[in-house]
C-alpha atoms as an extended CHARMM CRD file, in Angstrom:
* protein
*
       171  EXT
         1         1  MET       CA              0.0840000000       -0.1070000000        0.0210000000  PROA      1               0.0000000000
         2         2  PRO       CA              1.5570000000        3.4620000000       -1.0120000000  PROA      2               0.0000000000
         3         3  HSD       CA              2.6680000000        5.5710000000        1.9550000000  PROA      3               0.0000000000
         4         4  PHE       CA              0.3180000000        8.5180000000        1.0970000000  PROA      4               0.0000000000
         5         5  TYR       CA             -2.7660000000        6.1940000000        0.3940000000  PROA      5               0.0000000000
         6         6  ILE       CA             -5.9490000000        7.5030000000        2.1590000000  PROA      6               0.0000000000
         7         7  PRO       CA             -8.4210000000        4.7070000000        2.7590000000  PROA      7               0.0000000000
         8         8  ASN       CA            -11.9510000000        5.0770000000        0.8360000000  PROA      8               0.0000000000
         9         9  ARG       CA            -13.8630000000        5.6820000000        4.0820000000  PROA      9               0.0000000000
        10        10  ASP       CA            -11.6390000000        8.5740000000        5.2350000000  PROA      10              0.0000000000
        11        11  ARG       CA            -11.4540000000        9.9110000000        1.5180000000  PROA      11              0.0000000000
        12        12  GLU       CA            -15.2730000000       10.0150000000        1.2960000000  PROA      12              0.0000000000
        13        13  ARG       CA            -15.5180000000       11.7880000000        4.4480000000  PROA      13              0.0000000000
        14        14  GLU       CA            -12.7070000000       14.4590000000        3.6470000000  PROA      14              0.0000000000
        15        15  MET       CA            -13.7720000000       14.9920000000        0.2080000000  PROA      15              0.0000000000
        16        16  GLY       CA            -16.5870000000       17.1350000000        1.4910000000  PROA      16              0.0000000000
        17        17  SER       CA            -14.8860000000       20.7310000000        1.9740000000  PROA      17              0.0000000000
        18        18  PHE       CA            -11.7080000000       22.0570000000        1.0640000000  PROA      18              0.0000000000
        19        19  SER       CA            -10.2260000000       24.6500000000        3.3380000000  PROA      19              0.0000000000
        20        20  GLU       CA             -8.8580000000       27.8880000000        2.7730000000  PROA      20              0.0000000000
        21        21  LYS       CA             -5.6430000000       26.6860000000        4.2990000000  PROA      21              0.0000000000
        22        22  GLN       CA             -5.5440000000       23.6860000000        2.1000000000  PROA      22              0.0000000000
        23        23  GLU       CA             -5.7490000000       25.6820000000       -0.9760000000  PROA      23              0.0000000000
        24        24  ALA       CA             -2.9860000000       28.2610000000        0.4120000000  PROA      24              0.0000000000
        25        25  LEU       CA             -0.7560000000       25.2250000000        1.1170000000  PROA      25              0.0000000000
        26        26  VAL       CA             -1.2320000000       23.8830000000       -2.5480000000  PROA      26              0.0000000000
        27        27  LYS       CA             -0.6530000000       27.3230000000       -4.0770000000  PROA      27              0.0000000000
        28        28  GLU       CA              2.3480000000       28.0540000000       -1.9220000000  PROA      28              0.0000000000
        29        29  SER       CA              4.1170000000       24.6830000000       -2.7050000000  PROA      29              0.0000000000
        30        30  TRP       CA              3.3450000000       25.2570000000       -6.4410000000  PROA      30              0.0000000000
        31        31  GLU       CA              5.2660000000       28.6620000000       -6.1240000000  PROA      31              0.0000000000
        32        32  ILE       CA              8.1780000000       26.9050000000       -4.6560000000  PROA      32              0.0000000000
        33        33  MET       CA              7.9500000000       23.8120000000       -7.1700000000  PROA      33              0.0000000000
        34        34  LYS       CA              7.5790000000       25.7200000000      -10.5550000000  PROA      34              0.0000000000
        35        35  HSD       CA             11.0080000000       27.3880000000      -10.3730000000  PROA      35              0.0000000000
        36        36  ASN       CA             12.7200000000       23.8080000000      -10.6880000000  PROA      36              0.0000000000
        37        37  ILE       CA             10.2240000000       22.1290000000      -13.2010000000  PROA      37              0.0000000000
        38        38  PRO       CA             13.0190000000       20.2800000000      -15.3310000000  PROA      38              0.0000000000
        39        39  ASP       CA             14.3360000000       18.4220000000      -12.2510000000  PROA      39              0.0000000000
        40        40  LEU       CA             11.0480000000       17.9760000000      -10.6490000000  PROA      40              0.0000000000
        41        41  SER       CA              9.5060000000       16.6090000000      -13.9360000000  PROA      41              0.0000000000
        42        42  LEU       CA             12.2160000000       13.8580000000      -14.3130000000  PROA      42              0.0000000000
        43        43  ARG       CA             11.8630000000       13.0450000000      -10.5270000000  PROA      43              0.0000000000
        44        44  PHE       CA              8.3030000000       12.5220000000      -10.6430000000  PROA      44              0.0000000000
        45        45  PHE       CA              8.5660000000       10.3940000000      -13.7730000000  PROA      45              0.0000000000
        46        46  SER       CA             11.4560000000        8.4500000000      -12.0810000000  PROA      46              0.0000000000
        47        47  LEU       CA              9.1960000000        7.7790000000       -8.9790000000  PROA      47              0.0000000000
        48        48  ILE       CA              6.4090000000        6.4700000000      -11.3430000000  PROA      48              0.0000000000
        49        49  LEU       CA              8.6350000000        4.0260000000      -12.7130000000  PROA      49              0.0000000000
        50        50  GLU       CA             10.4470000000        3.2010000000       -9.3710000000  PROA      50              0.0000000000
        51        51  ILE       CA              6.8080000000        2.4170000000       -7.9410000000  PROA      51              0.0000000000
        52        52  ALA       CA              5.5260000000        0.7770000000      -11.0170000000  PROA      52              0.0000000000
        53        53  PRO       CA              8.0280000000       -0.1440000000      -13.7240000000  PROA      53              0.0000000000
        54        54  THR       CA              5.4570000000       -1.4560000000      -16.2950000000  PROA      54              0.0000000000
        55        55  ALA       CA              3.8110000000        2.1310000000      -16.0860000000  PROA      55              0.0000000000
        56        56  LYS       CA              6.4900000000        3.1260000000      -18.6510000000  PROA      56              0.0000000000
        57        57  ASN       CA              4.4310000000        1.7300000000      -21.3760000000  PROA      57              0.0000000000
        58        58  LYS       CA              1.4790000000        4.0300000000      -20.6080000000  PROA      58              0.0000000000
        59        59  PHE       CA              3.4460000000        7.0830000000      -21.5610000000  PROA      59              0.0000000000
        60        60  SER       CA              4.1790000000        7.3730000000      -25.3000000000  PROA      60              0.0000000000
        61        61  PHE       CA              7.2100000000        9.3630000000      -24.9480000000  PROA      61              0.0000000000
        62        62  LEU       CA              8.9040000000        6.7280000000      -22.6190000000  PROA      62              0.0000000000
        63        63  ARG       CA              7.7840000000        3.4630000000      -24.2300000000  PROA      63              0.0000000000
        64        64  ASP       CA             10.8200000000        3.3620000000      -26.7580000000  PROA      64              0.0000000000
        65        65  SER       CA             13.4080000000        4.5370000000      -24.3360000000  PROA      65              0.0000000000
        66        66  ASP       CA             15.5540000000        2.6000000000      -21.9120000000  PROA      66              0.0000000000
        67        67  GLU       CA             15.8090000000        5.5760000000      -19.5620000000  PROA      67              0.0000000000
        68        68  ILE       CA             13.9360000000        8.6890000000      -18.7360000000  PROA      68              0.0000000000
        69        69  PRO       CA             14.8860000000       11.1320000000      -21.5330000000  PROA      69              0.0000000000
        70        70  GLN       CA             16.4780000000       14.0700000000      -19.6450000000  PROA      70              0.0000000000
        71        71  ASN       CA             15.3480000000       16.6500000000      -22.0930000000  PROA      71              0.0000000000
        72        72  ASN       CA             12.1640000000       15.3110000000      -23.5280000000  PROA      72              0.0000000000
        73        73  PRO       CA              9.7710000000       18.2210000000      -23.7650000000  PROA      73              0.0000000000
        74        74  LYS       CA              6.6940000000       15.9340000000      -23.7150000000  PROA      74              0.0000000000
        75        75  LEU       CA              7.9020000000       14.5710000000      -20.3910000000  PROA      75              0.0000000000
        76        76  LYS       CA              8.1850000000       18.1080000000      -18.9380000000  PROA      76              0.0000000000
        77        77  ALA       CA              4.8920000000       18.9620000000      -20.4750000000  PROA      77              0.0000000000
        78        78  HSD       CA              2.9680000000       16.1000000000      -18.9910000000  PROA      78              0.0000000000
        79        79  ALA       CA              4.5080000000       16.6550000000      -15.4570000000  PROA      79              0.0000000000
        80        80  VAL       CA              3.5870000000       20.3230000000      -15.5570000000  PROA      80              0.0000000000
        81        81  LYS       CA              0.0090000000       19.3480000000      -16.7080000000  PROA      81              0.0000000000
        82        82  VAL       CA             -0.4910000000       16.9060000000      -13.7820000000  PROA      82              0.0000000000
        83        83  PHE       CA              0.9140000000       19.5510000000      -11.2710000000  PROA      83              0.0000000000
        84        84  LYS       CA             -0.9750000000       22.4410000000      -12.6960000000  PROA      84              0.0000000000
        85        85  MET       CA             -4.2900000000       20.5550000000      -12.9510000000  PROA      85              0.0000000000
        86        86  THR       CA             -3.9320000000       19.3090000000       -9.3400000000  PROA      86              0.0000000000
        87        87  CYS       CA             -3.3260000000       22.9150000000       -8.3610000000  PROA      87              0.0000000000
        88        88  GLU       CA             -6.1670000000       24.1640000000      -10.3050000000  PROA      88              0.0000000000
        89        89  SER       CA             -8.3100000000       21.5470000000       -8.6760000000  PROA      89              0.0000000000
        90        90  ALA       CA             -7.4750000000       22.7750000000       -5.2330000000  PROA      90              0.0000000000
        91        91  ILE       CA             -8.4150000000       26.2430000000       -6.1480000000  PROA      91              0.0000000000
        92        92  GLN       CA            -11.7460000000       25.0230000000       -7.7030000000  PROA      92              0.0000000000
        93        93  LEU       CA            -12.4060000000       22.8900000000       -4.6580000000  PROA      93              0.0000000000
        94        94  ARG       CA            -12.1970000000       25.7430000000       -2.1820000000  PROA      94              0.0000000000
        95        95  GLU       CA            -14.1840000000       28.1850000000       -4.7650000000  PROA      95              0.0000000000
        96        96  LYS       CA            -16.9130000000       25.9150000000       -6.0330000000  PROA      96              0.0000000000
        97        97  GLY       CA            -16.7970000000       22.8590000000       -3.7690000000  PROA      97              0.0000000000
        98        98  GLU       CA            -15.9130000000       20.5360000000       -6.6610000000  PROA      98              0.0000000000
        99        99  VAL       CA            -13.4010000000       20.2390000000       -9.4280000000  PROA      99              0.0000000000
       100       100  VAL       CA            -14.6850000000       21.5570000000      -12.7070000000  PROA      100             0.0000000000
       101       101  VAL       CA            -12.9700000000       20.4090000000      -15.9400000000  PROA      101             0.0000000000
       102       102  SER       CA            -14.3660000000       21.4690000000      -19.3260000000  PROA      102             0.0000000000
       103       103  ASP       CA            -16.0660000000       18.6350000000      -21.2650000000  PROA      103             0.0000000000
       104       104  THR       CA            -13.6930000000       18.9520000000      -24.1440000000  PROA      104             0.0000000000
       105       105  THR       CA            -10.6060000000       18.4910000000      -21.7980000000  PROA      105             0.0000000000
       106       106  LEU       CA            -12.4080000000       15.7900000000      -19.6280000000  PROA      106             0.0000000000
       107       107  LYS       CA            -13.2710000000       13.8000000000      -22.8100000000  PROA      107             0.0000000000
       108       108  TRP       CA             -9.8320000000       14.2120000000      -24.1530000000  PROA      108             0.0000000000
       109       109  LEU       CA             -8.2710000000       13.0380000000      -20.7370000000  PROA      109             0.0000000000
       110       110  ALA       CA            -10.3680000000       10.1110000000      -20.6610000000  PROA      110             0.0000000000
       111       111  SER       CA             -9.9850000000        9.1320000000      -24.1100000000  PROA      111             0.0000000000
       112       112  VAL       CA             -5.9230000000        9.3200000000      -23.8670000000  PROA      112             0.0000000000
       113       113  HSD       CA             -6.1650000000        7.5140000000      -20.6130000000  PROA      113             0.0000000000
       114       114  LEU       CA             -8.4740000000        4.8030000000      -21.9880000000  PROA      114             0.0000000000
       115       115  GLN       CA             -6.2410000000        4.4490000000      -25.0990000000  PROA      115             0.0000000000
       116       116  ASN       CA             -2.9780000000        3.8990000000      -23.0190000000  PROA      116             0.0000000000
       117       117  GLY       CA             -4.6820000000        1.2180000000      -20.9580000000  PROA      117             0.0000000000
       118       118  VAL       CA             -4.8690000000        3.3660000000      -17.7440000000  PROA      118             0.0000000000
       119       119  ILE       CA             -6.9310000000        1.6950000000      -14.9380000000  PROA      119             0.0000000000
       120       120  ALA       CA             -7.7910000000        2.6790000000      -11.4210000000  PROA      120             0.0000000000
       121       121  PRO       CA             -4.7260000000        1.6250000000       -9.5520000000  PROA      121             0.0000000000
       122       122  HSD       CA             -2.3890000000        3.6010000000      -11.9810000000  PROA      122             0.0000000000
       123       123  PHE       CA             -3.9260000000        6.7720000000      -10.5910000000  PROA      123             0.0000000000
       124       124  GLU       CA             -2.5990000000        5.6800000000       -7.1580000000  PROA      124             0.0000000000
       125       125  VAL       CA              0.6540000000        5.2720000000       -8.4160000000  PROA      125             0.0000000000
       126       126  VAL       CA              0.8490000000        8.6890000000      -10.0780000000  PROA      126             0.0000000000
       127       127  LYS       CA             -0.5910000000       10.1750000000       -6.6960000000  PROA      127             0.0000000000
       128       128  GLU       CA              2.0470000000        8.7250000000       -4.6690000000  PROA      128             0.0000000000
       129       129  ALA       CA              4.7510000000        9.9190000000       -7.2260000000  PROA      129             0.0000000000
       130       130  LEU       CA              3.0710000000       13.2030000000       -6.9690000000  PROA      130             0.0000000000
       131       131  LEU       CA              2.9870000000       13.4070000000       -3.4200000000  PROA      131             0.0000000000
       132       132  ARG       CA              6.8570000000       12.4780000000       -3.0770000000  PROA      132             0.0000000000
       133       133  THR       CA              7.7570000000       15.0350000000       -5.6640000000  PROA      133             0.0000000000
       134       134  VAL       CA              5.9680000000       17.8120000000       -3.8890000000  PROA      134             0.0000000000
       135       135  LYS       CA              7.5460000000       16.6470000000       -0.5790000000  PROA      135             0.0000000000
       136       136  GLU       CA             10.9900000000       16.6780000000       -2.2520000000  PROA      136             0.0000000000
       137       137  GLY       CA             10.3420000000       19.9630000000       -4.1860000000  PROA      137             0.0000000000
       138       138  THR       CA              9.2350000000       21.8940000000       -1.1830000000  PROA      138             0.0000000000
       139       139  GLY       CA             11.9480000000       20.7710000000        1.1580000000  PROA      139             0.0000000000
       140       140  GLU       CA             11.4490000000       22.1610000000        4.5890000000  PROA      140             0.0000000000
       141       141  LYS       CA              8.0010000000       23.7030000000        3.8920000000  PROA      141             0.0000000000
       142       142  TRP       CA              6.6590000000       20.3330000000        3.2430000000  PROA      142             0.0000000000
       143       143  SER       CA              4.1220000000       19.0680000000        6.0750000000  PROA      143             0.0000000000
       144       144  GLU       CA              1.5460000000       16.0890000000        6.3450000000  PROA      144             0.0000000000
       145       145  GLU       CA             -1.0630000000       18.7970000000        5.9750000000  PROA      145             0.0000000000
       146       146  MET       CA              0.4350000000       20.1510000000        2.5980000000  PROA      146             0.0000000000
       147       147  SER       CA              0.5880000000       16.3000000000        1.5950000000  PROA      147             0.0000000000
       148       148  GLY       CA             -2.9930000000       15.9250000000        2.5070000000  PROA      148             0.0000000000
       149       149  ALA       CA             -4.2380000000       19.0040000000        0.5500000000  PROA      149             0.0000000000
       150       150  TRP       CA             -2.4750000000       17.7870000000       -2.5890000000  PROA      150             0.0000000000
       151       151  GLY       CA             -3.7080000000       14.3160000000       -2.2630000000  PROA      151             0.0000000000
       152       152  GLU       CA             -7.4040000000       15.6770000000       -1.7870000000  PROA      152             0.0000000000
       153       153  ALA       CA             -7.1300000000       17.6870000000       -4.6940000000  PROA      153             0.0000000000
       154       154  TYR       CA             -5.4820000000       15.0390000000       -7.0610000000  PROA      154             0.0000000000
       155       155  ASP       CA             -8.1520000000       12.4060000000       -5.8650000000  PROA      155             0.0000000000
       156       156  HSD       CA            -10.9330000000       14.7690000000       -6.7410000000  PROA      156             0.0000000000
       157       157  LEU       CA             -9.3220000000       15.3050000000      -10.3220000000  PROA      157             0.0000000000
       158       158  ALA       CA             -8.7230000000       11.4470000000      -10.4190000000  PROA      158             0.0000000000
       159       159  THR       CA            -12.2830000000       10.7180000000       -9.7520000000  PROA      159             0.0000000000
       160       160  ALA       CA            -13.4940000000       13.0840000000      -12.4180000000  PROA      160             0.0000000000
       161       161  ILE       CA            -11.3750000000       11.6810000000      -15.0470000000  PROA      161             0.0000000000
       162       162  LYS       CA            -12.0310000000        8.1170000000      -14.0300000000  PROA      162             0.0000000000
       163       163  ASN       CA            -15.8900000000        8.8530000000      -14.0560000000  PROA      163             0.0000000000
       164       164  GLU       CA            -15.4190000000       10.2500000000      -17.6210000000  PROA      164             0.0000000000
       165       165  MET       CA            -13.3010000000        7.0670000000      -18.6210000000  PROA      165             0.0000000000
       166       166  LYS       CA            -16.2990000000        4.9390000000      -17.4420000000  PROA      166             0.0000000000
       167       167  GLY       CA            -18.7210000000        6.9740000000      -19.4350000000  PROA      167             0.0000000000
       168       168  GLU       CA            -16.4300000000        6.7090000000      -22.5460000000  PROA      168             0.0000000000
       169       169  SER       CA            -15.8460000000        2.8930000000      -22.3580000000  PROA      169             0.0000000000
       170       170  SER       CA            -19.5720000000        2.2140000000      -21.7160000000  PROA      170             0.0000000000
       171       171  ALA       CA            -20.6810000000        4.5810000000      -24.9200000000  PROA      171             0.0000000000
């Protein structure tokens, strides 16, 4: 079981409200992290592959490579998308009480994830890698509370994508 895993019963209870402090923790840590995106992007994907080596085949830009490409713009862009969408989810949770992703973006995300054979457990791998990257990227600013805020924002985003994937696969 991943170190940062929140059991379902706790997640359901916690997913009700997102505090101003949680939003501030996500925003503050993103401000710190975005100055070191190249290194953190590499670290993020290194952690994904450390946790689940077979996940390499889920990423088109990693499939044909024996190592994580240092200067691959697609790798950096993908990592930034995960970080930014999770951060935006935190803001939306605070402002609207839910994650709002445009239908077009959500359909595209679901389609890409389905095409690449992504299933529910893969989201937990990405979550653990994300939280470990945030911990490393924020250094002494990191706290369990910060981890919880990022984790909850990510859970909401992942749930929105997984729900759309279910809709796409049954359509």
